[in-house]
C-alpha positions in Angstrom: -51.0 140.4 19.9 -52.8 137.7 19.2 -53.6 135.2 22.0 -50.8 132.5 22.3 -52.9 129.6 20.7 -53.1 132.0 17.3 -49.7 133.0 17.3 -48.8 129.1 17.3 -50.7 128.7 14.3 -48.7 130.6 12.5 -45.4 129.8 13.8 -46.4 125.9 13.5 -46.4 126.6 9.6 -42.0 127.1 9.6 -41.7 124.4 12.2 -43.8 122.0 10.1 -41.8 123.1 6.9 -38.6 122.1 8.6 -39.9 118.6 9.9 -41.3 117.2 6.3 -37.6 117.8 5.2 -37.2 114.8 7.1 -40.0 112.8 6.4 -41.6 113.2 9.7 -44.7 116.0 10.0 -45.7 116.3 14.2 -49.4 117.2 14.7 -49.5 121.0 15.1 -52.3 121.2 17.5 -54.0 124.7 18.7 -55.5 122.8 21.4 -53.5 120.4 22.9 -53.1 116.5 21.9 -50.0 114.0 21.9 -48.8 111.8 19.3 -46.0 109.8 18.2 -43.2 111.5 16.2 -39.8 110.9 15.3 -37.2 113.1 16.3 -35.5 115.1 14.3 -32.0 113.5 15.6 -33.4 109.9 14.1 -31.0 111.2 11.1 -28.0 109.7 13.2 -24.4 111.1 13.7 -21.3 110.2 12.3 -20.4 111.0 8.6 -18.9 107.3 8.4 -22.7 105.9 9.4 -24.2 108.1 7.1 -22.1 106.9 4.0 -22.8 103.6 4.7 -26.6 103.9 4.1 -27.2 104.0 8.3 -26.5 100.2 8.7 -24.2 100.8 11.8 -25.7 99.1 14.8 -22.7 96.1 14.7 -20.0 98.2 13.8 -20.5 101.5 16.1 -17.2 101.9 17.2 -16.9 105.5 17.6 -17.8 108.4 19.8 -21.3 108.2 18.0 -21.8 105.1 19.0 -23.9 106.3 22.0 -26.8 106.9 19.3 -26.0 103.8 17.3 -25.7 101.2 19.8 -24.1 101.8 23.6 -22.9 98.1 24.0 -20.2 98.7 21.0 -18.8 102.0 23.5 -16.6 98.7 25.1 -15.2 97.7 21.3 -13.6 101.2 21.4 -9.7 101.0 21.7 -8.8 104.2 23.1 -10.1 108.1 24.5 -11.8 109.0 21.2 -13.3 112.5 20.4 -15.1 113.4 17.4 -16.3 116.3 16.0 -19.7 115.6 13.2 -21.2 118.6 10.8 -23.8 118.7 8.0 -25.2 121.6 6.7 -29.1 120.4 6.0 -32.2 122.3 4.1 -33.0 126.2 4.3 -30.0 127.2 6.9 -30.3 124.3 9.2 -27.5 123.0 10.9 -26.8 119.7 12.1 -23.8 119.4 14.7 -22.6 116.2 17.1 -19.8 116.2 19.3 -19.0 113.1 21.1 -16.4 111.7 23.5 -15.6 108.2 24.8 -13.5 107.3 27.7 -12.5 102.9 28.4 -11.4 101.8 31.2 -9.6 98.8 31.5 -11.7 96.8 34.1 -15.2 99.0 34.4 -16.3 99.2 30.7 -16.3 102.3 28.7 -18.4 105.8 29.5 -19.2 107.7 26.5 -20.7 111.2 26.2 -22.5 112.9 23.2 -24.5 116.5 22.4 -26.4 116.8 19.2 -27.7 120.0 17.9 -30.4 121.0 14.7 -30.6 124.7 14.5 -33.0 126.9 12.1 -32.4 130.6 12.5 -34.5 133.9 10.7 -38.1 132.1 10.8 -40.4 134.6 10.0 -43.0 135.5 12.4 -46.5 136.8 11.3 -49.9 137.3 12.3 -53.3 136.6 10.2 -52.9 139.4 8.3 -49.3 138.0 7.5 -48.0 141.1 8.9 -44.1 140.2 9.9 -43.8 140.6 14.0 -40.3 139.5 14.0 -38.1 136.2 13.8 -37.3 133.4 15.8 -35.3 130.0 15.9 -36.0 126.9 16.3 -33.7 124.3 18.3 -33.8 120.9 19.2 -31.0 119.0 21.0 -30.5 115.8 22.7 -27.5 115.2 25.3 -26.1 111.5 25.5 -24.2 109.6 28.4 -24.0 106.4 27.4 -22.0 103.3 29.4 -20.7 99.6 27.8 -19.5 96.7 29.0 -18.0 93.7 27.8 -20.0 90.8 29.5 -19.1 86.9 29.3 -20.0 84.6 26.4 -18.7 87.4 23.4 -21.2 89.7 24.2 -21.5 93.4 25.2 -24.3 95.4 26.7 -25.0 99.6 27.1 -27.3 101.8 27.8 -27.8 105.6 27.1 -29.6 108.0 29.2 -30.9 111.1 27.1 -32.3 114.3 27.4 -33.9 115.8 24.8 -34.7 119.7 24.2 -36.7 121.9 22.2 -36.7 125.7 22.1 -38.4 128.1 20.1 -37.1 131.7 20.8 -39.7 133.7 19.9 -41.6 132.8 22.7 -39.1 131.8 24.9 -40.7 128.1 24.4 -38.7 125.6 26.0 -39.6 121.9 26.7 -37.7 119.0 27.9 -37.4 115.9 27.6 -35.6 112.1 29.5 -35.0 109.4 27.6 -33.5 105.8 27.4 -32.0 103.5 25.1 -30.7 99.8 25.3 -27.9 98.4 23.3 -26.9 94.6 22.9 -23.8 93.3 20.6 -22.5 90.1 20.1 -19.1 89.3 18.5 -18.7 85.7 17.1 -16.0 83.5 18.1 -15.7 80.8 16.1 -13.1 80.3 13.6 -14.5 79.0 10.7 -14.6 81.2 7.8 -18.3 82.1 7.5 -18.9 82.7 11.2 -15.3 84.4 11.9 -15.1 88.3 12.1 -19.1 88.8 12.8 -20.8 90.9 14.9 -24.9 91.1 15.7 -26.1 94.0 17.1 -29.5 95.3 18.8 -30.2 98.3 20.1 -33.8 99.5 21.3 -34.4 103.2 21.8 -36.9 105.3 23.5 -37.3 102.1 25.7 -38.1 104.8 28.2 -39.9 107.7 25.0 -38.9 111.4 26.1 -42.1 113.6 26.3 -41.9 117.1 24.9 -44.2 120.1 25.3 -43.5 123.1 22.8 -46.2 125.6 23.4 -49.3 123.8 23.1 -47.5 121.1 20.7 -47.1 117.7 22.4 -45.4 114.8 21.5 -43.9 111.8 23.1 -41.1 110.0 20.4 -41.7 106.9 19.4 -39.9 103.4 20.3 -37.5 102.4 17.3 -35.9 98.8 17.3 -33.0 98.1 15.4 -30.9 94.9 14.1 -27.8 94.8 12.7 -25.0 92.4 11.2 -21.5 93.0 10.4 -18.9 90.7 8.7 -15.4 91.6 8.2 -13.9 89.9 4.6 -10.3 90.2 4.4 -8.8 91.3 1.1 -5.3 90.5 0.2 -2.4 91.4 2.6 -3.3 95.0 3.0 -7.2 95.8 2.6 -10.3 94.2 4.4 -14.4 94.9 3.6 -16.9 95.2 5.8 -20.6 94.6 5.0 -23.1 95.7 7.0 -26.8 95.3 7.0 -29.8 96.8 9.3 -33.3 96.4 9.8 -35.0 99.5 11.7 -38.6 99.3 12.9 -39.7 102.5 14.3 -43.3 102.5 16.2 -45.2 104.6 13.8 -43.5 103.7 10.4 -42.9 101.1 8.8 -40.0 98.9 8.9 -36.8 100.2 6.5 -33.8 98.2 5.5 -30.5 99.6 5.1 -27.2 98.3 3.5 -23.8 99.4 3.5 -20.0 98.3 2.8 -16.7 99.7 3.5 -13.1 98.6 2.0 -10.4 99.9 4.3 -6.5 99.6 2.7 -4.1 99.1 5.6 -5.0 101.9 8.2 -4.7 104.5 5.8 -8.0 104.9 3.8 -11.5 104.1 3.1 -14.6 104.1 0.4 -18.1 103.7 1.6 -21.1 103.2 -0.4 -24.5 102.5 1.2 -28.3 102.2 0.5 -30.5 104.0 2.8 -34.3 102.5 1.8 -34.3 103.7 -1.8 -31.3 106.2 -1.7 -27.8 105.9 -2.2 -25.0 107.4 -0.4 -21.3 107.2 -0.6 -18.2 108.1 1.4 -14.9 108.1 2.6 -12.5 108.3 5.2 -8.5 108.8 5.8 -6.5 108.9 8.8 -3.5 110.1 9.7 -1.3 109.4 12.8 -4.2 110.1 15.2 -6.6 111.7 13.6 -9.7 110.8 11.2 -11.5 112.8 8.7 -14.7 111.2 7.3 -16.5 112.6 4.2 -20.3 111.3 2.9 -23.1 112.6 0.6 -26.6 111.7 -0.2 -30.0 112.1 0.1 -31.6 112.1 3.4 -35.5 112.4 1.8 -36.7 109.2 0.9 -38.7 111.0 -1.9 -35.6 112.7 -3.3 -37.7 116.1 -3.4 -34.3 117.3 -1.7 -30.6 117.9 -3.0 -27.4 115.7 -2.1 -26.5 117.0 1.3 -22.7 117.1 2.8 -21.7 115.5 5.9 -18.1 115.6 7.4 -16.8 114.4 10.6 -13.4 114.5 12.5 -12.2 112.5 14.8 -9.3 112.5 17.1 -7.9 109.1 19.0 -5.8 109.9 22.0 -3.6 108.1 24.1 -2.7 104.4 24.2 -5.2 101.7 22.9 -7.0 99.6 25.6 -4.1 96.3 24.4 -1.4 98.9 24.5 -2.9 100.0 28.3 -3.1 96.0 29.5 0.2 95.2 27.8 1.6 98.3 30.2 -0.4 97.2 33.5 0.9 93.7 32.9 3.9 94.8 32.5 4.0 97.4 36.0 2.7 94.0 37.3 5.3 91.8 36.6 7.9 94.8 37.7 5.9 94.7 41.1 6.1 90.9 41.4 10.0 91.2 40.7 10.3 94.2 43.2 8.5 92.1 45.8 10.5 88.8 44.8 13.7 90.4 45.5 11.9 92.5 48.7 11.7 89.1 49.5 14.9 87.6 48.9 16.2 90.3 50.9 14.5 90.1 53.8 15.2 86.3 54.0 18.9 87.2 53.5 19.1 90.0 56.2 17.3 87.3 58.4 19.6 84.7 57.4 22.9 87.0 58.2 20.9 88.4 61.6 20.1 84.6 62.5 23.5 83.0 61.7 25.3 86.1 63.4 23.4 85.2 66.3 24.0 81.8 66.4 27.6 82.8 65.7 28.3 84.6 68.6 26.3 82.2 71.0 28.2 79.2 69.8 31.0 81.3 70.1 30.6 81.9 74.2 30.5 78.3 74.7 33.2 77.6 73.4 32.2 75.9 70.0 34.9 77.8 68.1 34.3 75.7 64.8 30.9 75.7 64.8 31.0 79.5 65.4 33.2 80.0 62.7 31.1 77.6 60.2 28.0 80.4 61.3 30.5 82.9 60.6 31.5 82.0 57.3 27.9 81.4 56.1 27.7 85.0 56.6 30.6 86.1 55.0 29.2 84.0 51.8 25.6 86.1 51.7 27.5 89.4 52.9 31.5 89.8 51.9 31.4 93.2 53.3 30.1 92.5 56.3 33.1 93.4 59.0 31.3 92.3 62.4 31.1 88.5 60.5 34.8 89.2 59.6 36.1 89.6 62.6 34.5 87.4 64.6 35.7 84.7 62.1 39.2 85.7 63.0 38.6 85.5 66.4 37.0 82.5 66.3 39.9 80.7 63.5 42.6 82.3 66.2 40.8 80.5 69.2 40.6 77.1 66.8 44.4 77.9 66.2 44.9 78.4 70.0 43.2 75.2 70.7 44.7 72.9 68.3 47.8 74.3 69.3 47.6 73.8 72.8 46.6 70.1 72.0 49.6 69.2 70.1 52.0 71.0 72.6 50.6 68.6 75.4 50.8 65.1 73.1 54.5 66.8 72.1 55.0 67.2 76.0 53.9 63.5 76.3 55.6 61.8 73.4 58.7 59.8 73.9 59.6 60.5 70.6 59.4 64.2 70.1 60.4 64.7 66.8 57.3 62.3 65.5 55.0 64.1 67.6 56.3 67.6 66.0 55.8 65.5 62.9 52.1 64.9 63.5 51.9 68.5 64.6 52.3 69.6 61.3 50.8 67.1 59.6 47.3 67.6 61.3 47.5 71.3 60.8 47.8 71.0 57.6 45.1 68.5 56.9 42.6 70.0 59.3 43.3 73.8 56.9 42.8 71.6 53.9 39.6 70.1 55.5 38.7 73.5 56.8 39.0 75.2 53.5 37.0 71.9 51.7 34.1 72.7 53.9 34.0 76.0 52.9 33.8 75.2 49.6 31.2 72.6 50.5 33.0 69.9 49.3 31.9 68.1 52.4 33.2 64.8 51.3 36.9 66.0 50.6 36.5 67.7 53.8 35.6 64.6 56.2 38.3 62.5 54.6 40.5 65.3 55.4 39.6 65.7 59.1 39.7 62.0 59.2 43.0 62.0 58.1 44.3 64.7 61.0 42.1 62.6 63.6 43.9 59.7 62.9 47.4 61.7 64.6 45.6 63.5 66.9 42.9 61.1 68.4 40.2 62.4 70.4 41.1 65.9 69.5 37.5 67.9 70.7 38.5 70.5 67.6 38.8 68.3 65.0 35.7 65.8 66.6 33.8 69.3 66.7 34.8 69.6 63.0 33.6 66.3 62.0 30.3 66.7 63.4 29.6 70.2 61.6 30.8 68.7 58.3 28.2 66.1 59.1 25.4 68.4 59.8 26.1 70.4 56.8 26.4 67.7 54.4 22.7 66.2 55.6 21.2 69.8 55.2 22.7 70.2 51.7 21.3 66.4 50.8 17.7 67.9 52.0 17.7 71.2 50.1 19.0 69.2 46.7 15.8 66.6 47.5 13.3 69.3 48.0 14.9 71.2 44.7 14.6 68.1 42.7 11.7 67.3 43.3 9.6 71.1 42.8 12.0 70.9 39.0 9.9 67.4 38.4 6.9 69.0 39.7 7.6 71.6 37.3 8.3 69.4 34.3 11.7 69.7 34.6 13.3 65.7 35.1 16.5 66.5 33.6 17.5 69.0 35.9 15.6 66.5 38.9 17.6 63.9 38.0 21.0 66.0 38.1 20.3 67.1 41.9 19.3 63.7 42.6 22.4 62.3 41.1 24.6 65.3 43.2 22.8 64.2 46.4 23.6 60.6 46.1 27.3 61.9 45.3 27.3 63.4 48.8 25.5 60.4 50.3 26.0 57.6 48.6 25.0 55.3 51.3 21.5 56.4 51.9 19.0 53.6 50.8 16.0 55.8 50.8 18.1 58.8 48.7 19.4 55.6 46.2 15.7 54.5 46.1 14.3 57.9 45.4 16.8 58.7 42.3 16.1 54.8 40.9 12.3 56.2 41.1 12.8 58.7 39.1 15.1 57.8 36.8 12.4 55.3 36.0 10.2 57.6 35.4 11.9 60.2 33.1 12.8 57.3 31.2 9.3 56.1 31.2 8.3 59.4 29.9 11.1 59.4 27.3 9.8 56.0 25.8 6.6 57.4 25.5 7.0 60.6 23.6 9.2 58.3 21.0 6.4 55.8 20.9 4.1 58.6 20.2 6.0 59.8 17.1 6.0 56.1 15.9 2.8 55.4 16.1 1.9 58.9 14.7 3.6 57.6 11.8 2.1 53.9 11.3 5.2 52.5 13.1 3.0 50.3 15.2 5.8 47.3 16.3 8.5 49.8 17.1 5.6 52.1 19.2 4.6 48.6 21.1 7.6 47.8 21.8 8.7 51.0 23.5 5.4 51.4 24.9 5.6 47.2 26.5 8.9 48.7 27.6 7.0 51.5 29.1 4.9 49.8 30.8 7.2 47.4 32.5 8.8 49.9 34.1 5.6 51.6 35.4 2.6 48.8 35.6 0.5 50.4 37.5 0.2 53.5 34.5 -3.2 52.5 32.5 -3.1 55.3 30.1 0.6 53.0 29.2 -1.9 50.3 28.9 -4.7 51.7 26.6 -1.9 52.9 24.4 -0.9 49.4 24.1 -3.5 48.2 23.2 -4.5 50.8 20.6 -1.2 49.8 18.8 -1.6 46.1 18.9 -5.1 46.8 17.2 -3.7 48.7 14.8 -1.2 46.4 13.9 -3.8 44.6 11.8 -3.2 47.0 9.3 -6.3 48.2 6.9 -8.4 45.8 9.1 -10.5 48.4 10.3 -12.8 48.6 7.3 -14.8 51.8 6.3 -18.1 52.1 6.2 -20.0 53.6 2.8 -20.7 56.4 3.5 -17.0 57.0 5.1 -15.4 55.1 2.1 -17.4 58.1 0.5 -15.8 60.7 1.9 -12.2 59.3 1.5 -13.2 59.2 -2.2 -14.3 62.6 -2.0 -11.0 64.2 -0.1 -8.9 62.0 -2.7 -10.6 64.3 -5.3 -9.8 67.4 -3.6 -6.3 66.3 -2.8 -5.4 65.8 -6.7 -7.1 69.6 -7.3 -4.6 70.9 -5.1 -6.9 71.6 -2.0 -4.5 69.5 0.5 -6.0 71.4 3.7 -9.7 70.6 2.4 -8.8 66.9 2.3 -6.9 66.5 5.0 -10.2 68.0 7.3 -11.9 65.1 5.7 -9.6 62.7 6.2 -8.8 63.7 10.1 -12.9 63.7 10.7 -12.6 60.1 9.2 -9.8 59.2 11.3 -11.6 60.0 14.7 -14.1 57.0 13.7 -11.6 54.5 12.2 -7.9 55.2 13.7 -6.7 52.2 12.8 -7.5 52.3 8.9 -3.8 52.2 7.1 -5.0 53.9 4.3 -6.6 56.8 6.1 -3.5 57.0 8.3 -1.1 57.0 5.2 -3.5 59.4 3.4 -3.1 61.8 6.4 0.4 61.1 6.8 0.9 62.2 3.0 -1.1 65.2 3.1 1.2 66.6 6.4 4.2 66.1 4.5 3.4 68.0 1.1 1.9 70.7 3.3 4.8 70.9 5.5 7.0 71.2 2.4 5.0 73.7 1.0 5.3 76.2 3.8 8.6 75.6 4.0 9.3 76.6 0.6 7.6 79.6 1.0 
């Protein structure tokens, strides 16, 4: 058995051969040393990415984002589980497994594991005698996190654990590394910048350091910046174009280009250029499962045959948007339940308060007031046995008091028959007044009670009924006022006016109430005038618009907005007096050419820009109106 150093010289030949397959050559040194090398993991996981020439930094919306760009983790819509397999050269195998778990508020977590293994490597001594065989395994464990930030920016970080193992001599080495990434999604809505992503990663910002036997290496830093543009194709397809530039610490810069055509949500075709190599791929989706395939050459010199790569992805559960919608529905449901609970609690307190007050009034011999309280309880809780029993008692006592008073009047009367007729009259109108009161028809109730009072002056029960009716009428008026103000503040002016009118019917002599109703009616009328005037103004009918603006200003003289509209409309009456400058005139005729060529939207856009500077130029306004009308008719026909 030779020394460790001698064995390493022999064994390293097998490792060096494998390394050369990927275009990197680690320094095999029998003594010691360190140098920057490119990890075997530089291939990158994902058959989709490899099919697009590894131009993937701005598009990595799958579990392999832990490698390509951790910032893209938070654009992955749902829980995803991915498997990747690629047979390499000389029996080497490359596998990746990844899992992504998005949350609604705290970003997205991703975990991945990549492994490249070579088995049956012959180990020989200096006489070329075989001493056995070994395996060489290199792997990376990824723990990534991505989070959306303000201004359409996402950021992410991936913590890595690299490991290399040579089984013959039981050599194992591990190193810790760190990647960072950013992703920017364009918020602009114009044709050029819509659906654009820009991605950036810096891999090995903390480089893993590995030492396998006497072989020591530090993985190099690598910078990548990428661009992605999505272009809709017809009604059913879309094309994604990607472009990456990669610069390694010890290698020249590389350009990667890829494109992907997706038909609906069913299948995709891909082609990419990885430096001077062409790669192609395809994918198919069925329900929650996606299958991807690609093939191409990993050797930039074309020394090795084309390789096949396969990937399988499972999209599990509901998407982030669906979860947000469900969470929003749950929140609304909780709010509704809380409102119902609050209403029920208020109802319970209402019942308890009025029941206790009615019992107190009953003990104080204020029978009519007590009966009113019990009736209010029953209106909220029709099956309240206590309130019903107490109401019957109160009504009985009221009748007894009323009967007692009428009997006294009959006994004192000279004309007994007239007194008995008065008794029947009083009882009839008292009962009708009580019925109206229960129906909240306060005016009719007061009329009936007053008729009864005329035949039975100073009757304490009737006087009590009149006081209670007035008190409840005032309370109802106040309630209507508060509700009307709330409706007005919420923009429901018509409902506010209806409520105030109803309050005015109940209290027609209330001067303050009438003043408030008139003020609200004026504000509603002003709004109506403004709406009509604005429509006329937009149509260029300045004279009619000016008349309505001036009428509204008379109703609301302190309204400065109205005053400015009056001034603008008066300026607009000088039809065409606002002349265009030469540049605006040139743009006007350019828009006219577009309009005649059938490009109505483009023409309208230019005319509207001119109108911002020259809002009172009649020919510009006429052109805008004509284009809008034509577009409206075209849309209706479609």
